[in-house]
N, C-alpha and C positions, 0 to 999 in steps of 0.2 A: 504494499499499500504506500503510495507516494505521500509525502508530507510537504509542507511549504519549502523546506530546504531543497527538495528535489523536484520542484515544480516543473522544471524543463528536462527532467531526466526520466528515462524508462527504467523502472525497477524490475530486474529479472527475477523470476522464480522458476521452479521446475517445469511449470506449464509452458515456458518459453523455449523448451528444448524438445526435439523429437526423440523417438526411440533409439536412434543411432547417435544420440548426444550432439546433434547439430543444432545450432542456434536458429530458432525461427522467430522472427520479429512480429509478434502478434499485435503490438501497438495498442494495447487496451486503453492507454491514456490519450490516444489521438495525436501523438507528437509528430508522426510522420506526415500527416496531412496528405495522405495518398501518394507520397513519393518514396522511392527506394533510396536510402542514404548512400552516398558515395563512400562514406567511411563511418565506422562506429568507434566512439571514444568510450573506453571501458574503465570503470573504477571497481576494484574488488576491495571490500572492506569488512570490518567487524566493529560493532559499537563498543566492544570491550577493549579495543586497541587505542591507546592514547594518540598515536600518530594518525590513525584513521579519523578520529574525532576532530582533529585540527585540519585534516585534508578535506573532509566533506564540505565545509562551507566554501573552500577554494574551488572544489570541483563544481559546486553549485553555481559559483560566479562564472566559471568557464561555460557551463551548460546554458546559462542565461545569455551569454555573449554569442553562443553558437545557435541560439533559437532561430528557426526560420531558414537555416542554412541546410546544406546537404550532408551535414555531419550529425549523427544521432548519439547523444550522450546516454550511456547505459550504466547503471549501478548494480552490482551483484553483492548482496549481503551474504557473507559466508558463515556467519554464526548468529545464533539467536533462537528464541523459542519457536519462531514461525518458519525457520529455515530447515528444509529437508536435508538430511545428511548426504543424499545422493548428489546434491547440487555441486559440491566441491569436486566430485568425480567428473561431472559433466564439464565443469570449468576447466579442469585439468586436460580434458580431451581437446578443448579449443586452444589452450596455451600449453603445449607439451614441454616447453622449455622453462615454464614458470616454476620458481623454486618454492613457492608457497608463502613467500613473504608478503605482508600487507602493510600499508595500502599498496596496491598495485594498479598502475595506470598504463594503458596501452591503446593503440589504435588498431583496427582491423579494416583493411581495404576490402570493400564488398565485391569488387571486380575480380581480384586475384587471391584474396585471403591472406595477403601479406600482413604480418603483425610487427608493430614497432612499439617497444616498451618506452615509456617516458622516463627520462633519467635526469631531470632538472629539478630546481627548487619547486616545491608543490604550491605554486601560487596561481590564482585564477587566470591572470593574463598569460602566464607562461604555458599553462595547460591548453588554453584556447589557441594560442599561436602554434603550439605543437600539433594540435589536431588539424589545423588548416594547412600545415606545411606538407 
């Protein structure tokens, strides 16, 4: 369930993956506006992680800056009472080189599946610039 912090971000849950662990963008929040995104900007986080707690508002700033573009911000909660334990397995299948460290930010090119991990200071403007590049 999206809250105000993630107003412009699609929150992924198990229903957003098919049986072969492939991401399917159901867009229950109406963020795609009928368009296929050129790129997906992903944040994997846990609310029990202090670095994630400070990253979430910065990611939200980036998501707001990207709103209306062809880049879809997506957040994947990896822990919590409402998170199915299968979710991290599905995420691992999308990001095979991911070490499991969080917060994790990356882009996925929807045309070729190329994944680029974000390796800069976790600030909203830097995250948005990275997503556009």
